[in-house]
TIVO-2410 file (N, C-alpha, C; in nm, 3 decimals):
# residues 135
REC num residu      c1      c2      c3 atome chaine
REC   1      F   0.538   1.194   1.588     N      A
REC   1      F   0.676   1.177   1.546    CA      A
REC   1      F   0.720   1.293   1.456     C      A
REC   2      A   0.642   1.319   1.352     N      A
REC   2      A   0.680   1.423   1.256    CA      A
REC   2      A   0.683   1.561   1.321     C      A
REC   3      Y   0.585   1.588   1.406     N      A
REC   3      Y   0.575   1.721   1.467    CA      A
REC   3      Y   0.662   1.733   1.593     C      A
REC   4      E   0.659   1.634   1.680     N      A
REC   4      E   0.729   1.644   1.808    CA      A
REC   4      E   0.877   1.606   1.800     C      A
REC   5      I   0.910   1.503   1.727     N      A
REC   5      I   1.049   1.456   1.721    CA      A
REC   5      I   1.127   1.527   1.611     C      A
REC   6      I   1.074   1.527   1.488     N      A
REC   6      I   1.145   1.590   1.376    CA      A
REC   6      I   1.128   1.741   1.379     C      A
REC   7      G   1.015   1.789   1.432     N      A
REC   7      G   0.993   1.933   1.445    CA      A
REC   7      G   0.929   1.999   1.325     C      A
REC   8      I   0.859   1.922   1.242     N      A
REC   8      I   0.790   1.980   1.126    CA      A
REC   8      I   0.680   2.073   1.176     C      A
REC   9      D   0.665   2.188   1.111     N      A
REC   9      D   0.567   2.289   1.149    CA      A
REC   9      D   0.426   2.241   1.112     C      A
REC  10      K   0.346   2.206   1.213     N      A
REC  10      K   0.212   2.152   1.186    CA      A
REC  10      K   0.114   2.256   1.135     C      A
REC  11      T   0.150   2.383   1.138     N      A
REC  11      T   0.062   2.484   1.078    CA      A
REC  11      T   0.082   2.491   0.927     C      A
REC  12      K   0.190   2.429   0.876     N      A
REC  12      K   0.218   2.434   0.732    CA      A
REC  12      K   0.214   2.298   0.664     C      A
REC  13      I   0.228   2.190   0.740     N      A
REC  13      I   0.230   2.055   0.683    CA      A
REC  13      I   0.131   1.966   0.758     C      A
REC  14      T   0.051   1.893   0.683     N      A
REC  14      T  -0.034   1.789   0.740    CA      A
REC  14      T   0.004   1.657   0.674     C      A
REC  15      F  -0.032   1.547   0.739     N      A
REC  15      F  -0.002   1.416   0.684    CA      A
REC  15      F  -0.132   1.342   0.657     C      A
REC  16      E  -0.141   1.288   0.534     N      A
REC  16      E  -0.260   1.215   0.490    CA      A
REC  16      E  -0.222   1.069   0.472     C      A
REC  17      R  -0.296   0.980   0.535     N      A
REC  17      R  -0.270   0.837   0.519    CA      A
REC  17      R  -0.314   0.796   0.378     C      A
REC  18      T  -0.221   0.739   0.302     N      A
REC  18      T  -0.252   0.696   0.165    CA      A
REC  18      T  -0.285   0.548   0.158     C      A
REC  19      A  -0.236   0.471   0.256     N      A
REC  19      A  -0.263   0.327   0.256    CA      A
REC  19      A  -0.228   0.269   0.392     C      A
REC  20      S  -0.296   0.163   0.428     N      A
REC  20      S  -0.260   0.083   0.545    CA      A
REC  20      S  -0.306  -0.059   0.519     C      A
REC  21      W  -0.236  -0.157   0.574     N      A
REC  21      W  -0.267  -0.296   0.550    CA      A
REC  21      W  -0.210  -0.382   0.662     C      A
REC  22      V  -0.258  -0.504   0.670     N      A
REC  22      V  -0.212  -0.601   0.768    CA      A
REC  22      V  -0.124  -0.704   0.697     C      A
REC  23      N  -0.010  -0.734   0.757     N      A
REC  23      N   0.077  -0.840   0.708    CA      A
REC  23      N   0.067  -0.959   0.804     C      A
REC  24      R   0.049  -1.078   0.749     N      A
REC  24      R   0.052  -1.201   0.829    CA      A
REC  24      R   0.147  -1.296   0.758     C      A
REC  25      H   0.268  -1.303   0.806     N      A
REC  25      H   0.369  -1.388   0.744    CA      A
REC  25      H   0.378  -1.521   0.818     C      A
REC  26      H   0.345  -1.628   0.746     N      A
REC  26      H   0.354  -1.764   0.798    CA      A
REC  26      H   0.496  -1.816   0.774     C      A
REC  27      H   0.520  -1.939   0.809     N      A
REC  27      H   0.651  -2.002   0.787    CA      A
REC  27      H   0.693  -1.986   0.640     C      A
REC  28      S   0.815  -1.941   0.619     N      A
REC  28      S   0.879  -1.922   0.487    CA      A
REC  28      S   0.830  -1.799   0.412     C      A
REC  29      D   0.733  -1.723   0.465     N      A
REC  29      D   0.690  -1.599   0.398    CA      A
REC  29      D   0.797  -1.492   0.414     C      A
REC  30      W   0.806  -1.403   0.317     N      A
REC  30      W   0.904  -1.295   0.317    CA      A
REC  30      W   0.852  -1.184   0.228     C      A
REC  31      A   0.920  -1.070   0.226     N      A
REC  31      A   0.883  -0.959   0.137    CA      A
REC  31      A   1.008  -0.915   0.061     C      A
REC  32      Q   0.995  -0.907  -0.070     N      A
REC  32      Q   1.106  -0.868  -0.157    CA      A
REC  32      Q   1.145  -0.722  -0.133     C      A
REC  33      T   1.259  -0.682  -0.182     N      A
REC  33      T   1.306  -0.544  -0.172    CA      A
REC  33      T   1.213  -0.455  -0.254     C      A
REC  34      H   1.166  -0.349  -0.191     N      A
REC  34      H   1.073  -0.257  -0.257    CA      A
REC  34      H   1.075  -0.123  -0.185     C      A
REC  35      M   1.003  -0.026  -0.239     N      A
REC  35      M   0.982   0.104  -0.175    CA      A
REC  35      M   0.842   0.150  -0.210     C      A
REC  36      H   0.799   0.260  -0.147     N      A
REC  36      H   0.664   0.311  -0.168    CA      A
REC  36      H   0.672   0.452  -0.225     C      A
REC  37      N   0.646   0.465  -0.355     N      A
REC  37      N   0.655   0.596  -0.421    CA      A
REC  37      N   0.531   0.682  -0.403     C      A
REC  38      N   0.425   0.626  -0.345     N      A
REC  38      N   0.301   0.700  -0.330    CA      A
REC  38      N   0.291   0.773  -0.196     C      A
REC  39      S   0.403   0.788  -0.126     N      A
REC  39      S   0.398   0.846   0.008    CA      A
REC  39      S   0.531   0.907   0.048     C      A
REC  40      T   0.530   0.971   0.164     N      A
REC  40      T   0.648   1.037   0.218    CA      A
REC  40      T   0.708   0.957   0.333     C      A
REC  41      L   0.620   0.908   0.421     N      A
REC  41      L   0.662   0.838   0.542    CA      A
REC  41      L   0.592   0.702   0.548     C      A
REC  42      S   0.670   0.596   0.572     N      A
REC  42      S   0.614   0.462   0.585    CA      A
REC  42      S   0.646   0.408   0.724     C      A
REC  43      G   0.568   0.310   0.764     N      A
REC  43      G   0.594   0.251   0.894    CA      A
REC  43      G   0.534   0.113   0.906     C      A
REC  44      V   0.582   0.042   1.009     N      A
REC  44      V   0.529  -0.090   1.041    CA      A
REC  44      V   0.524  -0.102   1.193     C      A
REC  45      W   0.412  -0.154   1.244     N      A
REC  45      W   0.391  -0.175   1.386    CA      A
REC  45      W   0.369  -0.324   1.408     C      A
REC  46      Y   0.457  -0.386   1.487     N      A
REC  46      Y   0.454  -0.530   1.505    CA      A
REC  46      Y   0.357  -0.571   1.615     C      A
REC  47      L   0.264  -0.661   1.580     N      A
REC  47      L   0.161  -0.708   1.673    CA      A
REC  47      L   0.192  -0.846   1.730     C      A
REC  48      E   0.257  -0.930   1.649     N      A
REC  48      E   0.284  -1.068   1.687    CA      A
REC  48      E   0.418  -1.109   1.626     C      A
REC  49      T   0.515  -1.142   1.710     N      A
REC  49      T   0.648  -1.180   1.662    CA      A
REC  49      T   0.707  -1.288   1.752     C      A
REC  50      T   0.815  -1.345   1.706     N      A
REC  50      T   0.895  -1.438   1.786    CA      A
REC  50      T   1.036  -1.436   1.728     C      A
REC  51      D   1.134  -1.479   1.804     N      A
REC  51      D   1.272  -1.485   1.753    CA      A
REC  51      D   1.275  -1.569   1.626     C      A
REC  52      G   1.345  -1.519   1.524     N      A
REC  52      G   1.357  -1.591   1.399    CA      A
REC  52      G   1.243  -1.570   1.301     C      A
REC  53      C   1.152  -1.477   1.331     N      A
REC  53      C   1.036  -1.457   1.243    CA      A
REC  53      C   1.068  -1.368   1.123     C      A
REC  54      G   1.191  -1.318   1.114     N      A
REC  54      G   1.233  -1.239   0.998    CA      A
REC  54      G   1.258  -1.094   1.031     C      A
REC  55      N   1.376  -1.045   0.997     N      A
REC  55      N   1.412  -0.905   1.021    CA      A
REC  55      N   1.353  -0.813   0.917     C      A
REC  56      L   1.328  -0.688   0.957     N      A
REC  56      L   1.301  -0.580   0.863    CA      A
REC  56      L   1.437  -0.527   0.822     C      A
REC  57      N   1.463  -0.519   0.693     N      A
REC  57      N   1.591  -0.472   0.640    CA      A
REC  57      N   1.572  -0.339   0.571     C      A
REC  58      L   1.643  -0.237   0.618     N      A
REC  58      L   1.643  -0.106   0.553    CA      A
REC  58      L   1.773  -0.096   0.475     C      A
REC  59      H   1.762  -0.079   0.344     N      A
REC  59      H   1.879  -0.080   0.257    CA      A
REC  59      H   1.927   0.062   0.233     C      A
REC  60      S   2.058   0.081   0.238     N      A
REC  60      S   2.113   0.216   0.222    CA      A
REC  60      S   2.083   0.269   0.083     C      A
REC  61      P   2.053   0.399   0.077     N      A
REC  61      P   2.025   0.458  -0.055    CA      A
REC  61      P   2.153   0.471  -0.136     C      A
REC  62      S   2.139   0.465  -0.266     N      A
REC  62      S   2.252   0.490  -0.355    CA      A
REC  62      S   2.203   0.577  -0.469     C      A
REC  63      N   2.295   0.653  -0.527     N      A
REC  63      N   2.250   0.737  -0.638    CA      A
REC  63      N   2.241   0.655  -0.766     C      A
REC  64      I   2.189   0.715  -0.870     N      A
REC  64      I   2.162   0.642  -0.995    CA      A
REC  64      I   2.288   0.585  -1.059     C      A
REC  65      F   2.405   0.647  -1.033     N      A
REC  65      F   2.530   0.600  -1.092    CA      A
REC  65      F   2.609   0.510  -0.998     C      A
REC  66      G   2.555   0.484  -0.877     N      A
REC  66      G   2.628   0.404  -0.780    CA      A
REC  66      G   2.736   0.487  -0.712     C      A
REC  67      S   2.800   0.430  -0.616     N      A
REC  67      S   2.906   0.501  -0.545    CA      A
REC  67      S   3.031   0.510  -0.631     C      A
REC  68      P   3.093   0.628  -0.640     N      A
REC  68      P   3.214   0.639  -0.723    CA      A
REC  68      P   3.334   0.570  -0.659     C      A
REC  69      L   3.332   0.551  -0.527     N      A
REC  69      L   3.442   0.485  -0.457    CA      A
REC  69      L   3.388   0.375  -0.367     C      A
REC  70      D   3.463   0.270  -0.355     N      A
REC  70      D   3.425   0.160  -0.267    CA      A
REC  70      D   3.541   0.136  -0.173     C      A
REC  71      Y   3.529   0.188  -0.051     N      A
REC  71      Y   3.637   0.178   0.046    CA      A
REC  71      Y   3.635   0.042   0.114     C      A
REC  72      P   3.753  -0.016   0.141     N      A
REC  72      P   3.755  -0.140   0.218    CA      A
REC  72      P   3.715  -0.110   0.363     C      A
REC  73      I   3.625  -0.190   0.419     N      A
REC  73      I   3.575  -0.169   0.554    CA      A
REC  73      I   3.633  -0.277   0.645     C      A
REC  74      S   3.691  -0.235   0.757     N      A
REC  74      S   3.747  -0.332   0.851    CA      A
REC  74      S   3.648  -0.371   0.958     C      A
REC  75      N   3.551  -0.282   0.988     N      A
REC  75      N   3.455  -0.310   1.093    CA      A
REC  75      N   3.322  -0.244   1.057     C      A
REC  76      Y   3.225  -0.325   1.019     N      A
REC  76      Y   3.096  -0.270   0.980    CA      A
REC  76      Y   3.020  -0.220   1.102     C      A
REC  77      N   2.947  -0.108   1.083     N      A
REC  77      N   2.866  -0.051   1.189    CA      A
REC  77      N   2.743   0.015   1.127     C      A
REC  78      F   2.664   0.083   1.209     N      A
REC  78      F   2.540   0.147   1.166    CA      A
REC  78      F   2.563   0.245   1.051     C      A
REC  79      F   2.677   0.314   1.047     N      A
REC  79      F   2.700   0.421   0.950    CA      A
REC  79      F   2.759   0.374   0.819     C      A
REC  80      N   2.820   0.257   0.814     N      A
REC  80      N   2.885   0.216   0.690    CA      A
REC  80      N   2.829   0.086   0.632     C      A
REC  81      S   2.725   0.032   0.691     N      A
REC  81      S   2.667  -0.093   0.641    CA      A
REC  81      S   2.568  -0.063   0.528     C      A
REC  82      E   2.554  -0.158   0.439     N      A
REC  82      E   2.460  -0.142   0.328    CA      A
REC  82      E   2.317  -0.171   0.370     C      A
REC  83      T   2.300  -0.246   0.478     N      A
REC  83      T   2.167  -0.280   0.526    CA      A
REC  83      T   2.162  -0.268   0.678     C      A
REC  84      C   2.054  -0.209   0.727     N      A
REC  84      C   2.027  -0.202   0.870    CA      A
REC  84      C   1.920  -0.307   0.898     C      A
REC  85      K   1.954  -0.407   0.980     N      A
REC  85      K   1.860  -0.515   1.013    CA      A
REC  85      K   1.793  -0.484   1.146     C      A
REC  86      I   1.660  -0.484   1.146     N      A
REC  86      I   1.583  -0.458   1.267    CA      A
REC  86      I   1.508  -0.584   1.303     C      A
REC  87      S   1.538  -0.639   1.421     N      A
REC  87      S   1.468  -0.758   1.470    CA      A
REC  87      S   1.336  -0.714   1.533     C      A
REC  88      P   1.224  -0.758   1.478     N      A
REC  88      P   1.095  -0.712   1.529    CA      A
REC  88      P   1.064  -0.769   1.667     C      A
REC  89      F   0.990  -0.691   1.746     N      A
REC  89      F   0.937  -0.739   1.873    CA      A
REC  89      F   0.799  -0.678   1.890     C      A
REC  90      V   0.715  -0.742   1.968     N      A
REC  90      V   0.577  -0.698   1.985    CA      A
REC  90      V   0.574  -0.554   2.036     C      A
REC  91      G   0.498  -0.471   1.968     N      A
REC  91      G   0.485  -0.330   2.006    CA      A
REC  91      G   0.586  -0.239   1.938     C      A
REC  92      N   0.683  -0.295   1.868     N      A
REC  92      N   0.785  -0.214   1.800    CA      A
REC  92      N   0.722  -0.138   1.684     C      A
REC  93      L   0.748  -0.009   1.676     N      A
REC  93      L   0.702   0.076   1.567    CA      A
REC  93      L   0.824   0.127   1.493     C      A
REC  94      C   0.835   0.096   1.364     N      A
REC  94      C   0.947   0.141   1.282    CA      A
REC  94      C   0.895   0.239   1.178     C      A
REC  95      L   0.953   0.358   1.173     N      A
REC  95      L   0.918   0.461   1.075    CA      A
REC  95      L   1.039   0.487   0.987     C      A
REC  96      F   1.017   0.511   0.858     N      A
REC  96      F   1.127   0.536   0.766    CA      A
REC  96      F   1.075   0.609   0.643     C      A
REC  97      P   1.163   0.678   0.571     N      A
REC  97      P   1.120   0.744   0.447    CA      A
REC  97      P   1.065   0.641   0.348     C      A
REC  98      S   0.955   0.672   0.286     N      A
REC  98      S   0.888   0.578   0.195    CA      A
REC  98      S   0.975   0.536   0.078     C      A
REC  99      T   1.065   0.621   0.034     N      A
REC  99      T   1.148   0.590  -0.081    CA      A
REC  99      T   1.274   0.511  -0.043     C      A
REC 100      L   1.288   0.478   0.086     N      A
REC 100      L   1.400   0.394   0.129    CA      A
REC 100      L   1.367   0.248   0.096     C      A
REC 101      K   1.452   0.183   0.019     N      A
REC 101      K   1.427   0.043  -0.015    CA      A
REC 101      K   1.434  -0.041   0.112     C      A
REC 102      H   1.340  -0.136   0.121     N      A
REC 102      H   1.334  -0.222   0.238    CA      A
REC 102      H   1.282  -0.360   0.198     C      A
REC 103      S   1.306  -0.457   0.284     N      A
REC 103      S   1.263  -0.595   0.261    CA      A
REC 103      S   1.243  -0.662   0.397     C      A
REC 104      V   1.186  -0.782   0.393     N      A
REC 104      V   1.166  -0.860   0.516    CA      A
REC 104      V   1.221  -1.000   0.491     C      A
REC 105      D   1.305  -1.046   0.585     N      A
REC 105      D   1.362  -1.181   0.575    CA      A
REC 105      D   1.254  -1.288   0.591     C      A
REC 106      K   1.287  -1.407   0.545     N      A
REC 106      K   1.197  -1.521   0.554    CA      A
REC 106      K   1.167  -1.555   0.700     C      A
REC 107      N   1.041  -1.584   0.728     N      A
REC 107      N   1.000  -1.629   0.860    CA      A
REC 107      N   1.045  -1.775   0.876     C      A
REC 108      M   1.142  -1.798   0.964     N      A
REC 108      M   1.198  -1.932   0.982    CA      A
REC 108      M   1.130  -2.009   1.095     C      A
REC 109      T   1.021  -1.955   1.149     N      A
REC 109      T   0.951  -2.020   1.260    CA      A
REC 109      T   0.818  -2.077   1.212     C      A
REC 110      Q   0.753  -2.150   1.299     N      A
REC 110      Q   0.620  -2.202   1.270    CA      A
REC 110      Q   0.511  -2.106   1.319     C      A
REC 111      K   0.552  -1.994   1.380     N      A
REC 111      K   0.458  -1.896   1.432    CA      A
REC 111      K   0.438  -1.783   1.332     C      A
REC 112      I   0.322  -1.719   1.337     N      A
REC 112      I   0.289  -1.611   1.245    CA      A
REC 112      I   0.350  -1.480   1.293     C      A
REC 113      R   0.407  -1.405   1.201     N      A
REC 113      R   0.452  -1.268   1.228    CA      A
REC 113      R   0.344  -1.175   1.175     C      A
REC 114      S   0.282  -1.097   1.264     N      A
REC 114      S   0.173  -1.006   1.224    CA      A
REC 114      S   0.215  -0.862   1.247     C      A
REC 115      S   0.178  -0.777   1.153     N      A
REC 115      S   0.208  -0.635   1.165    CA      A
REC 115      S   0.105  -0.553   1.089     C      A
REC 116      I   0.097  -0.427   1.127     N      A
REC 116      I   0.019  -0.329   1.052    CA      A
REC 116      I   0.118  -0.235   0.986     C      A
REC 117      A   0.107  -0.218   0.856     N      A
REC 117      A   0.196  -0.128   0.783    CA      A
REC 117      A   0.114  -0.012   0.728     C      A
REC 118      F   0.180   0.100   0.702     N      A
REC 118      F   0.106   0.219   0.657    CA      A
REC 118      F   0.198   0.315   0.584     C      A
REC 119      N   0.135   0.400   0.503     N      A
REC 119      N   0.204   0.507   0.431    CA      A
REC 119      N   0.131   0.638   0.456     C      A
REC 120      Y   0.208   0.745   0.470     N      A
REC 120      Y   0.152   0.880   0.484    CA      A
REC 120      Y   0.218   0.972   0.383     C      A
REC 121      Y   0.140   1.064   0.329     N      A
REC 121      Y   0.191   1.163   0.234    CA      A
REC 121      Y   0.183   1.301   0.300     C      A
REC 122      A   0.291   1.378   0.289     N      A
REC 122      A   0.294   1.514   0.344    CA      A
REC 122      A   0.222   1.609   0.249     C      A
REC 123      R   0.134   1.692   0.305     N      A
REC 123      R   0.061   1.793   0.227    CA      A
REC 123      R   0.091   1.929   0.287     C      A
REC 124      G   0.116   2.027   0.203     N      A
REC 124      G   0.140   2.163   0.250    CA      A
REC 124      G   0.253   2.228   0.174     C      A
REC 125      I   0.319   2.322   0.238     N      A
REC 125      I   0.425   2.400   0.174    CA      A
REC 125      I   0.561   2.348   0.218     C      A
REC 126      V   0.644   2.312   0.120     N      A
REC 126      V   0.783   2.273   0.146    CA      A
REC 126      V   0.874   2.368   0.069     C      A
REC 127      Y   1.001   2.366   0.104     N      A
REC 127      Y   1.096   2.460   0.043    CA      A
REC 127      Y   1.212   2.386  -0.021     C      A
REC 128      S   1.260   2.440  -0.131     N      A
REC 128      S   1.376   2.388  -0.200    CA      A
REC 128      S   1.453   2.503  -0.260     C      A
REC 129      E   1.574   2.522  -0.214     N      A
REC 129      E   1.663   2.627  -0.265    CA      A
REC 129      E   1.595   2.764  -0.270     C      A
REC 130      G   1.524   2.798  -0.161     N      A
REC 130      G   1.461   2.930  -0.152    CA      A
REC 130      G   1.325   2.942  -0.216     C      A
REC 131      N   1.281   2.839  -0.286     N      A
REC 131      N   1.150   2.840  -0.351    CA      A
REC 131      N   1.052   2.755  -0.270     C      A
REC 132      S   0.926   2.796  -0.264     N      A
REC 132      S   0.827   2.714  -0.196    CA      A
REC 132      S   0.747   2.635  -0.298     C      A
REC 133      I   0.709   2.515  -0.256     N      A
REC 133      I   0.631   2.423  -0.340    CA      A
REC 133      I   0.514   2.377  -0.255     C      A
REC 134      T   0.394   2.378  -0.312     N      A
REC 134      T   0.277   2.327  -0.240    CA      A
REC 134      T   0.251   2.186  -0.286     C      A
REC 135      L   0.247   2.093  -0.191     N      A
REC 135      L   0.221   1.952  -0.221    CA      A
REC 135      L   0.075   1.921  -0.201     C      A
***
């Protein structure tokens, strides 16, 4: 994904897995809003799901002072919503920036929702305003 889709130069950046774990959410289980500061890229791969087992919610980023303007919205869509809800299905792989706040809705079924989640940290040379930084 990082090399083929985003186009990151693999001769300058490598990715190191910092953590991985299994989630097994039973009836009424959920995950609070959080983010992962120990990594660059996070993901979840769904192994066992059913309708109503709880959406993955990606919350829109906001700056420390909040938005200076709040426009009235007549029709919410992918670009102007505060939360992107992803309904999990078996085999679905979701990747997102680790610092993006996310949560999981309550499992409203009697079936278990199982997934493997993981974090990766980018190592190598990155650039900011003409300066290089080694991570």
